[in-house]
Legacy VTK file of the C-alpha trace (Angstrom):
# vtk DataFile Version 3.0
C-alpha trace
ASCII
DATASET POLYDATA
POINTS 201 float
65.524 -71.231 -83.852
62.083 -70.524 -82.335
62.154 -68.434 -79.162
60.370 -69.975 -76.132
56.894 -68.652 -75.415
56.722 -66.150 -72.560
54.786 -67.051 -69.418
52.814 -63.799 -69.404
51.349 -61.711 -72.218
50.503 -58.101 -71.381
47.886 -56.280 -73.446
47.874 -52.503 -73.910
45.052 -50.601 -72.249
42.629 -48.411 -74.138
44.481 -45.383 -72.772
47.705 -46.790 -74.225
46.084 -47.202 -77.620
44.597 -43.707 -77.558
47.933 -42.094 -76.660
49.819 -44.091 -79.300
47.226 -43.197 -81.928
47.459 -39.511 -81.026
51.266 -39.638 -81.253
51.081 -41.412 -84.612
48.721 -38.759 -85.997
50.943 -35.820 -85.053
54.488 -37.113 -85.472
56.900 -36.244 -88.267
60.529 -36.885 -89.175
62.098 -33.976 -87.180
60.151 -34.939 -84.037
61.143 -38.596 -84.313
64.790 -37.833 -85.016
64.948 -35.452 -82.064
63.334 -38.010 -79.766
65.659 -40.740 -81.015
68.674 -38.578 -80.217
67.427 -37.684 -76.737
66.500 -41.244 -75.824
70.136 -42.312 -76.046
70.688 -40.487 -72.771
68.935 -43.331 -70.939
70.888 -46.109 -72.648
71.995 -48.693 -70.081
75.577 -48.780 -71.355
75.902 -45.010 -71.066
74.382 -44.947 -67.578
76.611 -47.755 -66.346
79.693 -46.057 -67.779
78.720 -42.756 -66.106
78.095 -44.550 -62.796
81.472 -46.296 -63.043
83.254 -43.000 -63.671
81.362 -41.397 -60.785
82.202 -44.293 -58.498
85.922 -43.988 -59.311
85.889 -40.227 -58.689
84.266 -40.686 -55.270
86.823 -43.162 -53.898
88.909 -40.396 -52.294
85.897 -38.464 -50.970
84.322 -38.495 -47.508
82.228 -41.481 -46.473
78.804 -40.041 -47.470
80.027 -39.339 -50.995
81.689 -42.753 -51.290
78.504 -44.513 -50.239
76.457 -42.520 -52.714
78.887 -43.416 -55.490
78.538 -47.094 -54.604
74.770 -46.813 -54.369
74.376 -45.163 -57.778
76.633 -47.794 -59.358
74.640 -50.621 -57.755
71.375 -49.060 -58.973
72.735 -48.657 -62.501
73.895 -52.274 -62.695
70.758 -53.808 -61.178
68.400 -51.649 -63.269
70.257 -52.771 -66.392
69.882 -56.463 -65.547
66.293 -56.569 -64.243
64.504 -55.598 -67.510
66.242 -58.439 -69.386
65.069 -60.925 -66.751
61.487 -59.655 -66.812
61.278 -59.589 -70.607
62.318 -63.238 -70.739
58.997 -64.062 -69.051
56.741 -61.275 -70.338
55.605 -60.552 -73.907
53.988 -57.390 -75.152
54.002 -56.141 -78.728
55.525 -52.702 -79.215
53.198 -50.014 -80.561
55.530 -49.346 -83.514
54.746 -52.853 -84.806
51.095 -51.928 -85.199
51.694 -49.104 -87.645
52.830 -48.837 -91.247
52.253 -45.340 -92.585
53.865 -43.701 -89.532
57.204 -45.315 -90.428
57.159 -43.212 -93.585
57.011 -40.154 -91.329
60.029 -41.069 -89.244
58.902 -43.600 -86.627
61.790 -46.107 -86.278
61.571 -49.811 -85.488
62.797 -50.323 -81.940
64.245 -53.399 -80.259
62.582 -56.806 -80.260
58.966 -56.673 -81.310
57.559 -58.388 -78.179
59.760 -56.637 -75.588
57.612 -53.610 -74.831
56.885 -54.387 -71.171
58.352 -53.011 -69.028
60.310 -50.077 -70.438
63.938 -50.749 -69.570
64.878 -47.099 -70.045
62.090 -46.040 -67.691
63.239 -48.593 -65.138
66.777 -47.113 -65.226
65.372 -43.598 -64.880
63.048 -44.637 -62.054
65.923 -46.164 -60.102
68.218 -43.178 -60.596
65.406 -40.692 -59.969
64.609 -42.425 -56.699
68.301 -42.417 -55.771
68.379 -38.690 -56.537
66.190 -38.093 -53.465
69.441 -38.599 -51.526
70.939 -35.523 -53.218
70.401 -31.787 -52.639
67.056 -30.522 -54.042
68.541 -28.583 -56.958
70.416 -31.669 -58.219
67.443 -33.951 -57.520
65.108 -31.708 -59.503
67.543 -31.614 -62.414
67.708 -35.429 -62.461
63.909 -35.676 -62.365
63.456 -33.175 -65.179
65.995 -34.930 -67.389
64.476 -38.318 -66.534
60.933 -37.236 -67.452
62.171 -35.926 -70.782
64.072 -39.131 -71.529
61.252 -41.556 -70.750
58.772 -39.406 -72.643
60.749 -39.944 -75.824
59.915 -43.654 -75.767
56.224 -42.883 -75.984
56.883 -40.430 -78.824
58.970 -43.043 -80.660
56.156 -45.617 -80.228
58.741 -47.925 -78.678
56.620 -48.370 -75.551
53.041 -47.969 -74.436
52.354 -45.313 -71.796
51.766 -47.953 -69.095
55.079 -49.635 -69.974
56.797 -46.408 -68.983
54.788 -46.071 -65.765
55.528 -49.680 -64.834
59.233 -49.205 -65.566
59.398 -46.084 -63.397
57.610 -47.833 -60.530
59.810 -50.912 -60.703
62.880 -48.695 -60.771
61.795 -46.925 -57.584
61.150 -50.246 -55.814
64.498 -51.614 -56.972
66.355 -48.541 -55.712
64.679 -48.703 -52.309
65.605 -52.368 -51.971
69.172 -51.580 -53.010
69.400 -49.085 -50.147
69.065 -51.979 -47.712
72.393 -53.307 -49.007
74.396 -50.180 -49.844
73.098 -48.037 -46.943
73.667 -44.661 -48.663
73.937 -41.470 -46.612
71.761 -38.543 -47.777
73.377 -35.242 -48.652
71.108 -32.415 -47.447
71.335 -29.009 -49.080
74.894 -27.977 -49.820
76.177 -29.596 -46.658
76.560 -33.216 -45.678
74.450 -34.726 -42.922
76.532 -34.620 -39.698
78.513 -37.801 -39.200
77.139 -38.417 -35.711
73.730 -39.055 -37.279
74.756 -42.121 -39.243
77.248 -44.308 -37.477
77.574 -47.552 -39.438
LINES 1 202
201 0 1 2 3 4 5 6 7 8 9 10 11 12 13 14 15 16 17 18 19 20 21 22 23 24 25 26 27 28 29 30 31 32 33 34 35 36 37 38 39 40 41 42 43 44 45 46 47 48 49 50 51 52 53 54 55 56 57 58 59 60 61 62 63 64 65 66 67 68 69 70 71 72 73 74 75 76 77 78 79 80 81 82 83 84 85 86 87 88 89 90 91 92 93 94 95 96 97 98 99 100 101 102 103 104 105 106 107 108 109 110 111 112 113 114 115 116 117 118 119 120 121 122 123 124 125 126 127 128 129 130 131 132 133 134 135 136 137 138 139 140 141 142 143 144 145 146 147 148 149 150 151 152 153 154 155 156 157 158 159 160 161 162 163 164 165 166 167 168 169 170 171 172 173 174 175 176 177 178 179 180 181 182 183 184 185 186 187 188 189 190 191 192 193 194 195 196 197 198 199 200
């Protein structure tokens, strides 16, 4: 069965090509295996499962914590669905389909060949990183550091172009901010919750 042609075809920029070429020149099997292991941390199934567990654990907490649990779950679910919708209309060849010799040095074949844009993993990370601005700074910074490491692995694996990752992060941030309009999360400032009289309803 022939897949329907996408409405939009996205071409990599020259910067994308230069970065991918530089990665291809310097990669080796240990680097690729390490990146492949790390990248599983941004898998949509893992993130949804973690958000579900977190949501269940927050059901007996105070209202700010309950709302945050709901918000993170909503962000995880919506950021898992949106990339599939976008990729049904957008085609972009993955950088790992443009190389041969690098596969001998550990570069794996990732996903569907024309599903590079946007990076779904980066979109998940962007949404959760944006949601992390509702948390105390030390937790927020930890989420951002882990997120940057995770999305960087997709460039190293040649699964996505650099701009795919940037686009995914940006879309994730926008999605999270729109989700706030529905879930109305309550920020947790420092080690103490924002006083209740500041957020009625």
